N, C-alpha and C positions, 0 to 999 in steps of 0.2 A: 504493500500500500504506500502511496506516494506522500501522504500528509503526515509529517512528523516534525520534530524540532529542527532537524537538519534542513528540511524543505523551507521552513519559516525563517531560518537563518539567512537564506539567500533571496527571499522574496515574500510577498504577501499573497493572500487569497481572499476573494470575496465570496460570500455565501448567499445563495438565492433562498430567501425565506418566503415562499409563496406557493400556493396550490393552483393559481390561475393558469388555465390551459395555455393561453397565448403567451404568458410570461415564461412558462416552462418550455414551450416550443421555441420561442425566441432565444432563450438562454442556451438551449442545446445547439441551435443553429449558429449562434454567436461563437460558442466555444469551438465548434467544428471549423468555422471560418478562420478563427484566430489560432487554431491548432493548440489550444490551451487546455488546462484542467478545468473541471467543473464540479463545484460543491453545491448540492441542493439539500436543504434542511426542512424538516417538518416540525412544527411546534406541537406541544402537548394538547393544545386546544384544537388545532386543525385535524390532527391524526392521533387516535389512541385506540385502545382495545375495545372501546364502545362506539367507535366511528367518528367521534369529534364532529365539528360543524361541517366538515367536508363529506361526512358519511364514509370515510375511508379508514381502514385499519393500517397499521404499519405494513402488513403483508400486501394489501391491495395497492398501497401507495408505492411500495418498492417495485412491484411487478409493473405498475403503470409507467414509472420513470424509465426502467430498463427496456420496456417495450418501445417507448418513444425513441430512446437512444438507438435501438436496433433498427427501427423503421427509418431513422434519419442517418444511418450509417456513422454514428458517433462511437468512437472507440470506448468500450465499457471500462477499460483499464484506466481511463482518464476521468471517469465519473465516480464520485463519492457521495454517499448519502449520509446525512447527519440527523440526529434527534436534538431538537432545541427545547430548552426549559423542561427537560425530563425530570419530573418530580411530582409533588402533590398539589401543584397549583390548581388544577381543575377541581379538586376536591377539598380545598382549603377550609371550607365551611363545615366539613364533616369532622367527626372525632379523629384525633391525631393518628391513632393506630389504624383505623379504617383507611384514612387518606394515604398513609405510608404503604399499606398493603396494596392499594390500587397503584401507587407509584412504582412499587417493585414489579408488579405485573406489566406495567407500561414499559419499563426498562427491558424486561424479558422479551416482550414482543418486538421491540425495536432491534435489539442485538440479534435475536433469533432470525430476523428477516433482513440482515445484511446492512444495517446502519452502523457504520464504523467510526463516526465522529460523534461522541456522546457528550452533550452539555448537561451536567447534573446541576439541578437548581432546587434547593430547599430553603431559599432565602425568605420565604413567607411564613408568618406564624399560622399555626393550625388551631382548630377549635380545641379548647382545653389546655393549651400551652400556658403554664403559669409563670415560667421563667424562660422567655425566648432570648437566646444569646448566640454569639458567634460559635461557641462550642457546640451547641445543639445543632445548628445548621451544618457544621462540619461533620458531626457524627452521623447525621442523616444522609449527607451526600456520600460518606464512606460506606454506609449500609447499602445504598443504591449501587455503588461501584462494585461491591462484593457480589451483588446479584448479577451485574453485567458480566463480571469475570466468570462466574459459575455458568452463565448462559453460553458464553464464548467457548468454554471448555467442553460443554455438552454438545454444541452444534457446529463448532469449528468456524472456518472462514478466516478473515483477517482479524488480528488482535485490535480491539478498539483503542482509539486515542481519546483522551478526556479533556474537557474544559470544565473548570470549577470556579467557585466564587461564593462569597457570602453577601455581596452587595450587587445584586443583579436587577437591572431595569425590568419592569413588568412586561410580559409579552403583549404585543399589540399597541404599545405606546401608552403614555400616561398624560392625564390632564393636570398633574401637579407641576410645580416649578422644577426646573432641572437642578438637581443637587450639586453641591460643590464637589470638586475633584477629590478623590480618595487621598488621604494623607499617607505618608511613608509608614507612620506608626500603625495605621489601620491595615495597610498592606502586609506588614510584617506579622501582625497578629493573625490575619486571615490565613496566610501561607503556613504559619506555625501550627495553627489549630487544624487545618486541613491535613497537613502532612502527618501530624501526630495521630489524627483519627484514622487515616489510611493505615499507618503502621500498626496501630492497635489491633486492626483486623487482618493483619498479615498481608497487606496489599502493597508491599514495597515495589514489586514489579509493575503494578498498575500505576503507582505514583510516578514511576519513571516514564510513563506514557502520558502524563498530564502535560499538555503542550501550551495551554493558555489559561489565563486568569481573567475573570470579568470584574471590572471595577467601575467606579464613577469617573467619567472623563469630561464632564461638563458639557456634553453635547445632548441634543434631543430636539424635539419640535413640538409646537402647540398647534392650535387650529389654523393660525395665520402667521406664525413666526417660527424661525429656526434659531436654535442656540448654536452659534458657529464654534467650530473647534479652534481653540487658542493654544498653540504649541507651548507658549511660555508658561501657561498654567499647569501643564502636565510634564514639563521638562525634568523637574527633580524626580518625579515618580518614575518616569520612563528610564532615566539614567540609573536610578537605584535598582530597578528590576534587572536591567541589563548587566549591572556590575555584580550583584549578589545572587542572582538567580538566572544565569546565562542561558539555561535551556528552556526558560519560560518566556512567553510573550503575552501581550494583552489581546483580548478579543473585544471588539467594540460593537455594542448593540445600538440601534437607533441612529445609524450613520446616514439614514435617508435625508436627502435634500442638501447635504453638505456640498460645497463647491468642489470641483475637480482638484483645485489646488489644495484644499483642506484634506481631501482624501489622500492625496499624494504625501502630504506632510505627516499624516497619521502613520502611514506605513514606514516612512523614514524614521519616525520617532520610536518604532518598535511595536506599534499597534498593528499586528500582522494579519488579523482576521477581521474583516469588515462585513457585518451583517446588513443586508438590505432587503426590504419587502415592500412597504407602502409606496416608496418612490417608483417602484416598477409597476405596481397596479395603478398608480396615479398616471403613469405614462400610457398605460393601456386605456385608462379613462379618457385621457386627452385625445388619443387616436379615435376612440369610439365617438366622442363628442364632435370631433372634426368631421367624421363621416356623416354624422347626423345632420350637421349644418349643410354639407354638400347635398345630401338627400333632399332637404327642404328646398334647396335652390333648384333642383333638377327633376324631381319626381312629382307627379300629380298627387295632390293632397290625399285623395282616397286610397292611394297605393302606398303611402308612406308607412314606415315602421313605427314611428312615434317612440323611438327608443328612450330618449331622455324623459319624455312625459311618463312613460310606463315604468321606468326604473324608479322615478321619484314617487309614483303612486304606490309601488310596492314598499318603498321605504316608509311612507306614511302609514301603511297598513300594518307593517311589522317593524316597529321602532326599536326593538330590543338591541340591535347591533350599533345604534348610534345615540340613543337617548342619554347615556351616561357621559357622552362626549360633547354634545351640542346643547347649550342652555339658552340659545337665542330663540327668537320668534319671528314670524312674518318673513319679509324679504331676506333678512340676514340669515335666518334658519335655512332658507332655500339655497343661499350661496354656500353656507357651510356644508350642507348635504352634497352639493355638487363639487365644490372646489377645495374643501379643507385639506390641510396637510395630513390629517388623520386618515383621510381616504376611507371612511367607513362605508362608502358606497361599494367598496370591493366585495362586501359580503352579500351583495344583492344580484351580482351578474349571473349567478347560477339558478335563480328562481325561474320556474317554468315559463311564466309570462314574459320575463325579460329575455330568456333564451329564444322564444319565438320572435320577439322584436329584433334581436341580434341577427337571427337567420334571415329575416325579411330584409333587413338593412344590407347585409352582404349580398343577397340576391339582387336587390335593386341597383346596386352600384358595381355590377360586373363590368360595365363599360363607362367609366366616369369621363367627363370632359376634362381635358388637361388644364384649361384655364381655371376650373374650380379647384383642382388639386393645387395649382399654383397659389390660389388665394388662401386655402385653409391648411395645406401641408407643404409649405414652400421648400423645405429640405428634401422631402420625398420627390417633389417635382423635379428638382435639379438632378437627383439620382436617376430618375426615369429618363430624362433627357440624355444623360450620359450612358444609357443602357446598362446601368448597374442595379436597377430595381424594376420590377414589373408593376402594372397597375392594379393587380389583385388587391382587394380591400384588406385581406389578412396580411399581405406583405407590407402594406402601408402602416398597419397597426404595429406589426413586429418591428419595423424600422424605428418607430417612436420609442419602443421599449429598448431597442439596441443602443439608442443614443445614451440612455442612462448606463447601460452595461459598459459602454465604451469608456465612460469616465472612470468606472471602477477598474476595468482591465488595465488602463494606462497607469492607474495609481499603484497597483500592486507589483509592478515590475520595477525593481530598483536599478538605477542607472549609475 
């Protein structure tokens, strides 16, 4: 397996944290075009033993990704699957013992089905916790690691590599203010507690395969703002990790919407794993909205898909995926639903009514006028003129996604 500390010593890697079909297709296409490696991760909410919100188990997700790679002639040796936030997060409101039992089964299913990069996350208090501490978090992550190692020994495959931490951003983004950068003292305590917990359970070999730590890096995004990466604020922390823990690197969550320059600087600073999700589905949303505008300009009203209208209708009918993120009303709420950095609209593209609109939209735009592509998708227009892209609506959407992927790919290559 290619992902280990030696790999990260020489370059970074970005991780695709999305189950969106177009994002997955575009990511595989992009990795093939660049002849690069590809890391795709599923979170505990997206995919778990009960199906998650995607209605996929680790087994079905793994089969789906490798089938896509085979169909697109992408070398499976360059493809790696990861499990993100594997722990009790989906069941944190249940009794601690019950939540941890479900978390252990979650880890078993991921490792059993060929997920080789395992992010263990027990950073959230569980129901009944009377004394929540760094020690407790470390002990729980070590427990899960023991389960992962037992599963590997039973089913074989590649030995897992691990990402750990006790200060982990919540999956899916947060409405809270971005916290300050982790201090050196906090980092030391975190690593010491984790290492001791692993060793107490006889997991020295597994600890040697811990490749990255998750800490607070002062980055994140809100509904209409991005907390930019500031290298000066992380300089001491990054230098300290490099000096005293040379085989460990930082994994950054919520890197979405950072500038290309910031992403590049993060990798140079030793933040070698960059997680990205909402920025990719937001690019997909931009592509779909642009096609919707083209359709309105060129297709008779009675034949239109009304994609945007229909997805917003479904969001109003089923607010569970956005109501904790958007507190606005009226016109402002509509803008949040459509354009917020949180991109909660991503949870609605798979609804049956929306799928029908998407299919109608694609069918309606099989032969778009070039001047309309020039108006709404100008970069794609130029590529079509240069015979580097075709007019198929899916290709235009994927190109929009690849623009984001390109920033990440350039950032992870150290020069």
